[in-house]
C-alpha positions as CSV (number, residue, x, y, z in Angstrom):
1,M,-4.8,49.6,-29.7
2,H,-7.9,49.6,-31.9
3,K,-10.7,51.7,-30.4
4,N,-14.4,52.5,-31.1
5,R,-15.0,49.2,-33.0
6,L,-18.6,49.0,-32.0
7,K,-20.8,50.8,-34.5
8,R,-23.7,48.4,-34.9
9,L,-25.3,46.4,-32.1
10,T,-28.0,43.8,-32.4
11,L,-30.1,43.0,-29.3
12,L,-32.0,39.7,-29.6
13,R,-34.7,37.9,-27.6
14,P,-35.1,34.3,-28.7
15,N,-38.4,32.4,-28.7
16,M,-38.8,28.8,-27.5
17,G,-38.6,27.7,-31.1
18,D,-38.6,29.0,-34.6
19,Y,-42.2,30.2,-34.7
20,R,-44.0,33.4,-33.8
21,S,-46.2,33.9,-30.7
22,T,-49.1,36.3,-30.0
23,D,-48.5,36.8,-26.3
24,G,-45.3,38.8,-26.4
25,L,-44.6,41.7,-24.1
26,P,-41.7,44.2,-24.7
27,P,-38.7,42.7,-22.9
28,M,-37.3,45.2,-20.3
29,S,-33.9,43.5,-20.4
30,M,-33.4,44.8,-23.9
31,S,-34.6,48.3,-23.3
32,I,-32.3,48.5,-20.2
33,L,-29.3,47.5,-22.4
34,A,-30.3,50.0,-25.1
35,A,-30.5,52.8,-22.5
36,R,-27.0,52.0,-21.3
37,T,-25.4,51.8,-24.7
38,P,-23.5,54.8,-26.1
39,A,-25.6,57.2,-28.2
40,D,-23.4,56.8,-31.2
41,V,-24.0,53.1,-31.5
42,E,-26.7,52.0,-34.0
43,I,-29.0,49.6,-32.2
44,T,-31.3,47.0,-33.9
45,F,-33.6,44.9,-31.8
46,Y,-35.1,41.6,-33.0
47,D,-37.7,39.8,-31.0
48,D,-37.9,36.2,-32.2
49,K,-41.2,35.8,-30.4
50,I,-43.0,38.1,-32.9
51,E,-40.7,38.5,-35.9
52,V,-38.3,36.5,-38.1
53,V,-34.6,37.2,-37.3
54,P,-33.0,37.9,-40.6
55,E,-30.1,35.6,-41.6
56,D,-28.2,38.5,-43.2
57,D,-27.9,40.6,-40.1
58,T,-24.3,41.9,-39.9
59,P,-23.7,43.9,-36.6
60,D,-20.4,44.2,-34.8
61,L,-21.8,42.6,-31.7
62,V,-24.9,40.6,-30.8
63,A,-26.4,40.5,-27.2
64,I,-28.9,37.7,-26.5
65,T,-31.0,37.4,-23.3
66,V,-31.5,33.7,-22.4
67,E,-34.1,31.9,-20.4
68,T,-34.0,28.2,-19.7
69,F,-36.9,27.5,-22.1
70,T,-35.3,29.6,-24.8
71,A,-31.7,28.3,-24.3
72,R,-31.7,25.8,-27.2
73,R,-33.1,28.4,-29.7
74,A,-30.6,31.0,-28.3
75,Y,-27.7,28.7,-29.0
76,E,-28.9,28.1,-32.5
77,L,-29.2,31.8,-33.3
78,A,-25.8,32.5,-31.6
79,A,-24.2,29.8,-33.9
80,R,-25.6,31.6,-36.9
81,Y,-23.8,34.8,-36.0
82,R,-20.6,33.2,-34.8
83,D,-20.2,31.1,-37.9
84,R,-19.9,34.5,-39.8
85,G,-17.3,35.9,-37.4
86,I,-19.7,38.1,-35.4
87,S,-19.1,38.2,-31.6
88,V,-22.0,37.1,-29.4
89,V,-22.6,37.9,-25.7
90,M,-25.3,36.4,-23.5
91,G,-27.0,37.3,-20.2
92,G,-30.1,36.5,-18.2
93,Y,-31.1,33.8,-15.7
94,H,-29.9,30.8,-17.7
95,P,-26.3,32.0,-18.3
96,T,-26.2,33.1,-14.7
97,F,-27.1,29.6,-13.4
98,L,-25.1,27.7,-16.1
99,P,-22.2,29.9,-17.1
100,E,-20.0,27.0,-18.4
101,E,-22.8,25.8,-20.7
102,A,-23.5,29.3,-22.0
103,L,-19.9,30.0,-22.6
104,Q,-19.8,27.1,-25.1
105,H,-22.1,29.2,-27.3
106,A,-21.0,32.8,-26.6
107,D,-17.8,34.9,-26.6
108,A,-18.8,36.4,-23.2
109,I,-21.6,36.2,-20.7
110,V,-23.0,38.6,-18.0
111,I,-23.8,37.0,-14.7
112,G,-26.5,38.7,-12.7
113,D,-28.0,42.1,-13.4
114,A,-26.6,43.9,-16.5
115,E,-26.3,47.4,-15.0
116,G,-22.6,48.3,-14.7
117,A,-21.4,45.0,-16.2
118,W,-22.8,46.0,-19.6
119,E,-20.9,49.3,-19.7
120,R,-17.7,47.5,-18.8
121,L,-18.3,44.8,-21.5
122,L,-18.8,47.4,-24.2
123,D,-15.7,49.3,-23.2
124,D,-13.7,46.1,-23.3
125,F,-15.1,45.2,-26.7
126,N,-14.0,48.6,-28.1
127,H,-10.5,48.0,-26.8
128,N,-10.2,44.4,-28.0
129,R,-10.0,43.0,-24.5
130,L,-13.3,41.2,-24.2
131,E,-13.3,38.9,-21.1
132,R,-15.3,35.7,-21.0
133,T,-17.3,36.5,-17.9
134,Y,-18.7,39.8,-16.5
135,Q,-20.2,39.9,-13.0
136,G,-23.2,42.1,-12.7
137,G,-24.5,43.5,-9.4
138,T,-27.6,42.1,-7.7
139,S,-27.7,44.6,-4.8
140,A,-26.8,48.0,-6.3
141,S,-29.3,50.9,-6.1
142,L,-32.1,51.0,-8.7
143,N,-32.3,54.8,-8.6
144,D,-30.5,55.0,-11.9
145,F,-33.0,52.7,-13.5
146,R,-33.9,53.7,-17.1
147,Q,-35.1,52.2,-20.3
148,D,-34.9,53.2,-24.0
149,K,-38.2,51.9,-25.4
150,R,-37.5,53.3,-28.9
151,I,-36.3,49.8,-29.9
152,F,-39.9,48.6,-29.6
153,A,-41.3,51.0,-32.1
154,G,-43.5,49.3,-34.7
155,K,-43.5,45.9,-33.1
156,K,-46.8,44.1,-32.5
157,Y,-47.0,43.5,-28.8
158,M,-50.0,43.1,-26.5
159,P,-51.3,46.5,-25.3
160,V,-49.3,46.3,-22.1
161,E,-46.6,48.6,-20.8
162,P,-44.1,46.7,-18.5
163,V,-42.4,48.7,-15.8
164,Q,-40.4,47.7,-12.7
165,Y,-40.5,49.1,-9.1
166,G,-38.3,46.5,-7.4
167,R,-36.2,43.3,-7.8
168,G,-36.0,40.2,-5.7
169,C,-38.6,38.4,-3.5
170,R,-38.9,38.0,0.3
171,F,-39.9,34.4,-0.2
172,A,-37.8,31.4,-1.2
173,C,-40.2,28.9,-2.9
174,D,-38.8,25.5,-3.8
175,F,-39.6,25.7,-7.5
176,C,-38.4,29.3,-8.1
177,S,-35.0,30.6,-9.2
178,I,-35.5,34.2,-8.1
179,R,-33.8,33.7,-4.7
180,A,-30.9,31.9,-6.4
181,F,-30.5,34.9,-8.7
182,Y,-30.9,37.8,-6.2
183,K,-30.1,35.9,-3.0
184,E,-31.7,37.9,-0.1
185,S,-31.4,41.2,-1.9
186,L,-34.6,43.3,-2.0
187,R,-34.5,46.7,-3.8
188,V,-37.0,49.2,-4.9
189,R,-36.6,52.4,-7.0
190,S,-37.1,55.8,-5.3
191,I,-40.6,57.1,-5.7
192,D,-39.3,60.1,-7.6
193,N,-37.5,57.9,-10.1
194,M,-40.6,55.7,-10.5
195,V,-43.0,58.5,-11.0
196,A,-40.8,60.2,-13.5
197,E,-41.2,57.1,-15.7
198,L,-44.9,56.5,-15.0
199,T,-45.8,60.0,-16.1
200,T,-44.4,59.3,-19.6
201,L,-46.5,56.2,-20.2
202,N,-49.3,55.6,-22.6
203,R,-52.5,55.8,-20.6
204,R,-54.4,53.7,-23.2
205,K,-52.3,50.7,-22.3
206,L,-52.4,48.5,-19.2
207,I,-49.3,49.2,-17.0
208,F,-47.7,46.0,-15.8
209,F,-45.4,45.9,-12.8
210,A,-43.0,43.1,-13.8
211,D,-41.7,42.8,-10.2
212,D,-41.5,39.2,-9.0
213,N,-43.6,40.3,-6.1
214,L,-44.8,43.9,-5.8
215,F,-45.4,43.4,-2.1
216,S,-41.8,43.7,-1.0
217,S,-42.9,45.4,2.2
218,R,-46.0,47.2,3.4
219,A,-44.2,50.6,3.6
220,E,-42.8,50.3,0.1
221,L,-46.0,49.1,-1.5
222,E,-48.0,51.9,0.3
223,A,-45.6,54.5,-0.9
224,L,-46.0,53.3,-4.5
225,L,-49.8,53.2,-4.2
226,T,-49.9,56.7,-2.8
227,A,-47.8,58.0,-5.8
228,L,-49.9,56.1,-8.3
229,K,-53.3,57.4,-7.2
230,P,-53.2,60.9,-8.7
231,L,-51.7,59.6,-12.0
232,G,-54.9,58.1,-13.3
233,L,-53.2,55.0,-14.7
234,R,-54.7,51.5,-14.9
235,W,-52.2,48.9,-13.8
236,S,-51.6,45.2,-13.0
237,C,-48.9,43.3,-11.1
238,Q,-47.6,40.0,-9.7
239,I,-48.2,40.0,-6.0
240,S,-48.1,37.5,-3.1
241,I,-51.4,36.3,-1.7
242,D,-50.7,37.7,1.8
243,V,-51.7,41.1,0.6
244,A,-55.3,40.0,1.0
245,R,-54.8,40.1,4.8
246,D,-54.6,43.8,4.6
247,E,-58.0,45.4,3.7
248,T,-56.4,48.9,3.7
249,L,-53.8,47.9,1.2
250,L,-56.4,46.3,-1.0
251,D,-58.5,49.4,-0.9
252,K,-55.5,51.5,-1.8
253,M,-54.6,49.2,-4.7
254,A,-58.1,49.7,-6.2
255,E,-58.1,53.4,-5.6
256,S,-54.8,53.8,-7.3
257,G,-55.9,52.1,-10.5
258,C,-55.2,48.4,-10.1
259,V,-57.4,46.3,-12.3
260,F,-55.5,43.0,-12.6
261,V,-53.3,40.9,-10.3
262,L,-51.4,37.7,-10.8
263,I,-51.4,35.5,-7.7
264,G,-49.6,32.2,-7.3
265,F,-52.2,30.0,-5.6
266,E,-50.0,27.0,-6.6
267,S,-51.9,24.3,-4.8
268,L,-55.0,23.6,-2.7
269,S,-53.0,21.1,-0.6
270,R,-51.4,22.3,2.6
271,D,-49.0,19.5,2.4
272,N,-47.9,20.5,-1.1
273,L,-47.6,24.1,0.0
274,K,-45.4,23.1,2.9
275,Q,-43.1,21.0,0.6
276,M,-42.7,23.9,-1.9
277,G,-41.8,26.3,0.9
278,K,-45.0,28.2,0.6
279,P,-47.1,27.3,3.7
280,W,-47.8,31.0,4.3
281,N,-50.1,30.9,1.2
282,H,-53.1,30.1,3.4
283,V,-52.5,32.9,5.9
284,A,-54.7,35.2,3.8
285,G,-57.6,32.9,4.4
286,D,-59.7,30.7,2.1
287,Y,-58.7,31.0,-1.6
288,Q,-62.4,31.7,-2.5
289,Q,-62.4,34.5,0.0
290,V,-59.2,36.0,-1.4
291,V,-60.7,36.1,-4.9
292,R,-63.9,37.5,-3.6
293,K,-62.1,40.4,-1.8
294,L,-60.3,41.3,-5.1
295,H,-63.5,41.0,-7.2
296,Q,-65.4,43.2,-4.8
297,R,-62.8,45.9,-5.5
298,K,-63.2,45.4,-9.3
299,I,-59.8,43.7,-9.5
300,A,-59.5,40.8,-11.9
301,V,-57.4,37.7,-10.9
302,Y,-54.9,35.7,-12.8
303,G,-54.3,32.5,-10.8
304,T,-51.4,30.2,-11.3
305,F,-51.2,26.5,-10.2
306,V,-48.3,24.0,-10.3
307,F,-48.7,20.3,-10.2
308,G,-46.4,17.4,-9.5
309,Y,-45.5,17.8,-5.8
310,D,-45.5,14.6,-3.8
311,Y,-49.1,14.9,-2.5
312,D,-50.6,15.6,-6.0
313,T,-52.8,13.1,-7.8
314,I,-54.9,13.4,-10.9
315,D,-57.8,14.3,-8.6
316,T,-56.0,17.3,-7.1
317,I,-55.4,18.7,-10.7
318,Q,-59.1,18.4,-11.3
319,Q,-59.9,20.0,-7.9
320,S,-57.8,23.0,-8.8
321,L,-59.5,23.4,-12.2
322,D,-62.9,23.2,-10.4
323,F,-61.8,25.9,-8.0
324,A,-60.6,28.2,-10.8
325,L,-63.9,27.8,-12.7
326,D,-66.1,28.2,-9.6
327,A,-64.2,31.3,-8.5
328,K,-64.4,32.7,-12.0
329,L,-60.8,33.5,-12.2
330,E,-60.4,35.7,-15.2
331,I,-57.1,34.0,-16.2
332,A,-55.4,30.8,-15.0
333,N,-52.5,28.6,-15.7
334,F,-52.1,25.0,-14.8
335,N,-48.4,24.2,-15.0
336,P,-46.7,20.9,-14.7
337,L,-43.9,21.5,-12.3
338,T,-40.8,22.5,-14.2
339,P,-37.4,22.0,-12.4
340,T,-35.1,24.7,-13.6
341,P,-31.3,24.9,-12.9
342,S,-30.3,26.3,-9.5
343,S,-33.8,25.9,-8.0
344,P,-34.0,23.8,-4.8
345,L,-36.6,21.7,-6.7
346,Y,-34.2,20.8,-9.4
347,D,-31.4,19.9,-7.0
348,R,-33.8,17.7,-4.9
349,L,-35.2,15.8,-7.9
350,A,-31.7,15.3,-9.3
351,Q,-30.6,13.9,-5.9
352,E,-33.6,11.6,-5.8
353,G,-32.9,10.3,-9.4
354,R,-36.4,11.4,-10.6
355,L,-35.4,13.6,-13.5
356,I,-36.3,12.0,-16.8
357,S,-34.0,14.3,-18.7
358,P,-31.5,16.2,-16.5
359,T,-30.8,18.8,-19.3
360,W,-34.3,18.8,-20.7
361,W,-33.8,22.3,-22.2
362,L,-31.2,20.9,-24.6
363,D,-32.9,17.6,-25.3
364,E,-33.9,17.3,-28.9
365,N,-36.6,14.8,-27.9
366,Y,-38.2,17.1,-25.3
367,R,-41.5,18.7,-26.4
368,Y,-43.2,21.6,-24.5
369,G,-45.5,20.0,-21.9
370,D,-43.7,16.7,-21.8
371,P,-43.0,15.3,-18.3
372,I,-39.6,16.3,-17.0
373,F,-39.6,14.2,-13.9
374,R,-41.5,11.3,-12.2
375,P,-44.2,12.4,-9.8
376,K,-44.6,10.2,-6.7
377,L,-48.3,9.4,-7.1
378,M,-48.9,9.8,-10.8
379,D,-47.7,8.2,-14.1
380,P,-45.6,10.9,-15.8
381,D,-47.4,10.8,-19.1
382,E,-50.9,10.8,-17.5
383,F,-49.8,13.7,-15.3
384,A,-48.6,15.8,-18.2
385,H,-51.8,15.0,-20.2
386,K,-54.0,16.0,-17.3
387,C,-52.3,19.4,-17.0
388,Y,-52.9,20.0,-20.7
389,E,-56.5,18.9,-20.3
390,A,-57.0,21.4,-17.5
391,K,-55.7,24.2,-19.7
392,K,-58.0,23.2,-22.5
393,A,-61.0,23.0,-20.2
394,F,-60.4,26.4,-18.7
395,Y,-60.0,28.0,-22.1
396,S,-63.0,26.3,-23.7
397,W,-65.3,28.8,-25.4
398,R,-68.0,28.1,-22.9
399,S,-65.7,28.7,-20.0
400,I,-64.3,31.9,-21.5
401,G,-67.8,33.3,-22.0
402,S,-68.9,32.4,-18.5
403,R,-65.9,33.9,-16.8
404,V,-65.6,37.1,-18.9
405,L,-69.2,38.0,-18.7
406,G,-70.1,36.5,-15.3
407,T,-67.2,37.7,-13.2
408,E,-67.9,39.1,-9.7
409,A,-65.6,42.0,-10.6
410,G,-68.4,43.4,-12.8
411,I,-68.3,44.8,-16.3
412,N,-65.8,47.5,-17.0
413,V,-65.0,48.3,-20.6
414,F,-61.3,48.6,-20.2
415,R,-60.9,45.6,-17.8
416,T,-63.3,43.4,-19.8
417,G,-61.5,44.2,-23.0
418,I,-58.1,43.3,-21.5
419,V,-59.5,40.1,-19.9
420,S,-61.2,39.1,-23.2
421,L,-58.0,39.6,-25.2
422,A,-56.0,37.7,-22.6
423,N,-58.3,34.8,-22.8
424,L,-58.3,34.6,-26.6
425,I,-54.5,34.8,-26.7
426,S,-54.1,32.3,-23.9
427,R,-56.4,29.8,-25.7
428,R,-54.4,30.2,-28.9
429,E,-51.1,29.8,-27.2
430,V,-52.2,26.7,-25.2
431,F,-52.8,24.9,-28.5
432,R,-49.8,26.4,-30.3
433,K,-47.1,25.6,-27.8
434,Q,-48.2,22.2,-26.6
435,Y,-45.8,19.4,-27.8
436,R,-43.6,21.8,-29.8
437,P,-39.9,21.0,-29.6
438,L,-37.6,23.6,-28.3
439,G,-35.3,25.2,-30.8
440,A,-35.6,25.2,-34.6
């Protein structure tokens, strides 16, 4: 039996299309694979978001991470390699939810988390017994979590350092696929394991906890904040709005170096929040009060909103924009609701016959920002256009100047620099991505 075939490995993250973006962050999925690959394998990483993938790349094996928005492009890149006899494996959310589709474009796929499954896949590849499907774990301990970030050297990313404390989310929102991926599993790394990584990070960069929700539990969040405080890092995270109920936790976040949080406000309508499975969003109090609490602690806010639920109208989109401007959110996103495979939202809209294109991620006629389904109270095209107009208004030059310089969080050189850069990049990407087709 032929052994040790694998000498050269290419890791690949596709973009939504064949163009370069300026909002790229180093993808942890790739550095996790690199850390779990034998040391004698030569690893090359290409990030299609920020660099051209060469057509003459000739590894023994290619591993592609696939999201729903990047699936069409991923399949195109995979075909380029497979046409030349190079084996391709895929993993990530999209192959996990649609394995039969992904297997049409790959020699093997990993379902779920890569840890453990990746090692088995590489061993099978070396012994010429590659299976079609590898089942990864979604409940195993994270205490062996590690990354090999050398693959990112020399690449032009934003000055942000992604890390991860835990996986999974305690909520099950209608539009989100996280619960479908992790089920009810909630895991965090040991504090010792987490601190060991944090002490190696570049203090000049903003640390970003890429957890789906950093507030997995009060005890776990408090343990992390206590460990962060003496490290002198400046960090950001995604976190559920209910953290604002706990003044002590907010104080500890600020004291430990938190300068930026992403919060899913999603909607100003209680009826919409109930429909999306997020009625608890108002338990923290009035949204303005939540923002004020964070700003008082010098923490900037990235607010996200989704539109298209059954109680939304053109007016509710405008009301959300007005709130974001009045509250002087440092960053905001106004997203048309996107039904992704395996989310309760997708299944419900499919059952109701409201999907315009059931496999929109493969549709050659779909353009980023196009309506994917028919809202109940809005014309689909008018709805999509209003979401785009909200983005343009929020990222107008006048709005950026007012929010960056007039924030209640006050002026801090580091935070203001990060916020200014994020606004400039967000403005550029709003115009660059809108109406672009997926794929080449």
